[in-house]
C-alpha positions as CSV (number, residue, x, y, z in Angstrom):
1,M,145.3,93.1,102.9
2,N,145.6,91.2,100.3
3,R,142.7,92.0,96.8
4,P,139.5,90.3,98.3
5,S,137.8,87.0,96.2
6,V,134.9,86.3,95.1
7,S,133.0,82.8,95.4
8,V,129.5,82.4,93.8
9,S,126.9,79.5,95.1
10,P,126.0,77.3,93.3
11,S,128.8,77.6,90.9
12,A,126.7,75.4,88.2
13,E,124.6,76.5,85.0
14,M,122.1,79.8,87.0
15,L,118.5,79.5,85.4
16,E,116.0,81.7,85.7
17,G,114.2,82.0,89.4
18,G,117.3,80.2,90.9
19,S,118.7,81.1,94.0
20,V,122.5,82.6,93.7
21,T,125.0,84.2,96.0
22,L,128.2,85.8,96.3
23,T,130.5,86.3,98.2
24,C,133.6,88.7,98.5
25,S,136.3,88.0,101.3
26,A,139.5,89.1,102.0
27,D,142.4,88.5,104.6
28,A,141.9,91.8,106.4
29,N,143.2,92.8,110.0
30,P,141.4,94.9,111.1
31,A,138.0,93.3,109.3
32,A,137.1,94.8,106.1
33,S,133.9,96.5,105.3
34,Y,133.0,95.0,101.3
35,T,131.1,96.8,98.7
36,W,129.0,95.5,95.2
37,Y,129.5,97.1,91.8
38,K,128.2,95.9,88.7
39,E,129.8,97.3,85.2
40,D,127.1,99.3,83.9
41,G,128.8,100.0,80.6
42,T,129.9,103.5,81.9
43,S,132.7,104.7,83.2
44,D,130.9,104.2,86.7
45,P,130.2,101.1,88.1
46,R,126.7,100.9,89.4
47,L,126.7,100.7,93.3
48,L,124.9,97.8,94.6
49,S,125.4,96.7,98.2
50,E,127.5,97.4,101.3
51,E,127.0,93.4,102.7
52,P,129.9,90.6,102.2
53,Q,127.2,88.7,100.6
54,L,125.0,90.0,97.1
55,V,121.9,87.6,97.1
56,F,119.6,87.0,94.4
57,S,116.9,85.5,95.7
58,S,115.6,84.8,91.9
59,I,117.7,85.6,89.6
60,Q,116.4,86.5,86.3
61,S,118.0,86.8,83.0
62,S,118.7,90.7,83.2
63,D,121.3,90.0,86.3
64,S,123.7,88.6,83.9
65,G,126.7,91.5,83.2
66,R,129.8,92.1,85.2
67,Y,130.4,92.2,89.3
68,S,133.2,93.0,91.3
69,C,133.6,93.7,94.8
70,T,135.7,96.5,97.4
71,A,137.2,95.4,100.6
72,E,138.2,98.3,103.0
73,N,139.5,99.0,106.1
74,Q,142.1,101.6,108.3
75,L,144.7,100.2,106.5
76,G,143.2,100.3,102.7
77,R,141.4,99.6,99.8
78,K,141.2,96.5,97.8
79,T,139.0,95.8,94.9
80,S,138.5,92.0,93.4
81,D,138.9,91.0,89.8
82,F,135.2,91.1,87.7
83,I,133.5,88.4,87.8
84,S,131.1,87.2,84.9
85,I,127.5,86.2,86.0
86,D,125.8,84.2,82.6
87,V,121.8,83.7,83.5
88,K,120.3,81.0,81.3
89,C,116.1,81.1,80.7
90,E,114.7,78.0,81.2
91,R,112.8,76.8,78.1
92,P,109.5,75.8,78.6
93,S,108.4,72.3,77.1
94,V,105.7,71.1,75.2
95,S,104.0,67.7,75.2
96,V,101.3,66.4,72.6
97,S,98.4,64.7,73.4
98,P,97.4,61.6,72.0
99,S,101.8,61.0,71.1
100,A,100.8,58.3,68.8
101,E,100.0,58.9,65.2
102,M,97.2,60.7,64.6
103,L,94.2,60.2,61.8
104,E,92.4,63.9,60.2
105,G,89.9,64.1,62.6
106,D,91.3,63.2,66.3
107,S,91.4,65.4,68.8
108,V,94.6,67.1,69.7
109,T,96.2,68.9,72.7
110,L,99.8,70.8,72.2
111,T,100.4,71.7,76.1
112,C,102.9,74.2,77.2
113,S,104.5,74.1,80.9
114,T,107.1,75.6,82.8
115,D,108.4,75.8,86.3
116,A,107.8,79.6,87.0
117,N,107.5,81.2,89.7
118,P,105.4,83.3,90.4
119,A,102.9,81.6,87.9
120,A,103.7,82.2,84.3
121,S,101.3,83.4,80.9
122,Y,101.4,80.8,78.0
123,T,101.0,82.5,74.3
124,W,101.1,80.2,71.4
125,Y,102.3,80.7,67.9
126,K,102.7,79.0,64.4
127,E,104.9,79.8,61.6
128,E,103.6,81.2,58.6
129,G,106.2,81.8,56.1
130,T,106.7,85.4,57.3
131,S,109.3,86.7,60.0
132,D,106.1,86.8,62.3
133,P,105.0,83.9,63.3
134,H,101.2,83.9,63.9
135,L,99.4,84.1,67.8
136,L,97.2,81.5,67.9
137,S,96.6,81.7,71.9
138,E,96.6,82.8,75.1
139,E,96.2,79.3,77.1
140,P,98.6,76.4,78.2
141,Q,97.0,74.4,75.5
142,L,96.1,74.5,72.0
143,V,93.7,72.0,71.3
144,F,92.4,71.2,67.9
145,S,88.5,69.3,68.1
146,S,89.5,67.6,65.2
147,I,92.9,68.4,63.0
148,Q,93.2,68.4,59.2
149,S,96.1,68.3,57.0
150,S,95.5,72.8,57.1
151,D,96.5,72.1,60.2
152,S,100.2,71.1,59.5
153,G,102.7,73.4,60.2
154,N,105.6,74.4,62.6
155,Y,104.1,75.4,66.2
156,S,106.4,77.0,69.5
157,C,105.0,78.5,72.8
158,T,106.9,81.0,75.2
159,A,106.4,81.5,78.3
160,E,106.0,84.6,80.6
161,N,105.8,85.9,84.3
162,Q,106.5,89.6,86.1
163,L,110.0,88.5,86.4
164,G,111.2,86.9,83.6
165,R,111.4,88.1,79.4
166,K,109.3,86.0,77.0
167,T,111.3,82.6,76.2
168,P,110.9,80.6,73.2
169,S,109.9,76.7,73.1
170,D,111.7,74.8,71.1
171,E,109.2,73.8,67.9
172,V,106.6,71.0,67.5
173,T,105.6,70.4,64.1
174,C,102.8,69.2,62.6
175,C,102.4,67.7,59.3
176,L,101.2,64.9,57.1
177,S,103.0,61.1,57.4
178,N,103.7,61.7,53.6
179,N,104.7,65.3,53.6
180,C,107.3,66.3,56.1
181,V,110.5,67.9,55.7
182,S,113.0,67.9,58.1
183,P,114.0,70.3,60.7
184,G,116.5,73.4,59.7
185,V,120.1,73.4,61.0
186,G,119.9,73.7,64.8
187,R,116.4,73.6,65.3
188,T,115.3,71.2,67.9
189,T,111.5,69.6,67.2
190,R,108.9,67.0,67.4
191,I,107.0,65.6,64.9
192,I,103.2,64.8,64.6
193,H,102.4,62.8,61.9
194,I,98.5,63.7,60.8
195,T,97.3,60.3,58.6
196,R,95.0,60.9,55.2
197,W,91.7,59.1,56.8
198,T,90.8,59.4,53.3
199,L,93.6,57.6,51.5
200,V,93.1,54.5,53.1
201,S,89.5,54.5,53.1
202,V,89.7,55.2,48.5
203,M,92.7,51.9,49.4
204,L,89.8,49.9,51.3
205,I,87.2,50.6,48.5
206,L,89.5,50.0,45.7
207,L,90.7,46.8,47.2
208,L,86.6,45.7,48.1
209,V,85.5,46.6,44.3
210,F,88.7,44.0,43.4
211,C,87.7,41.2,45.0
212,L,84.1,41.7,43.5
213,W,85.1,41.7,40.5
214,T,87.2,38.8,40.4
215,R,84.6,36.8,42.2
């Protein structure tokens, strides 16, 4: 009997919540029975299944690790090479409404969403220059009924359900149009410009006074 081989379906990148099947097969006669193991950082791998296929109907990041299988019949027992599984966490996405340039006093909504199944709960945070971001809301939407310059800052959301851990979204940066700071290296951001309507008003008043004075 040859050493068993392991195949993975799908073979592309694995995301949390997807269906993944590991199949153990060996060219054995008589037919072999199969056993699946996962390395647990101990001397003895953990026994998972005694079927040819190891099926994850909704794979999670905690399922990442090294797996092997054994094939055994009356003539002997063989163990496969280890195969590594790396499950990626799907980031929630953030949308901004309205998406055009915004004025102080406008109503602005940030929406956090994900395709999680079961449905996820959401939490919004704002960076405060400390190690721990400030928790703002535990709703999918973060609503500013009258956005102000004091709302400038970096915002992110997390999504969590009973099958998975919290996963941070990319950051959304809210800043004054004349006071934007470039994001740090490796940080993906979207910029919301909040324009000071008061500055525009003052310029219009000065222009009007100048026109009246020159007449």
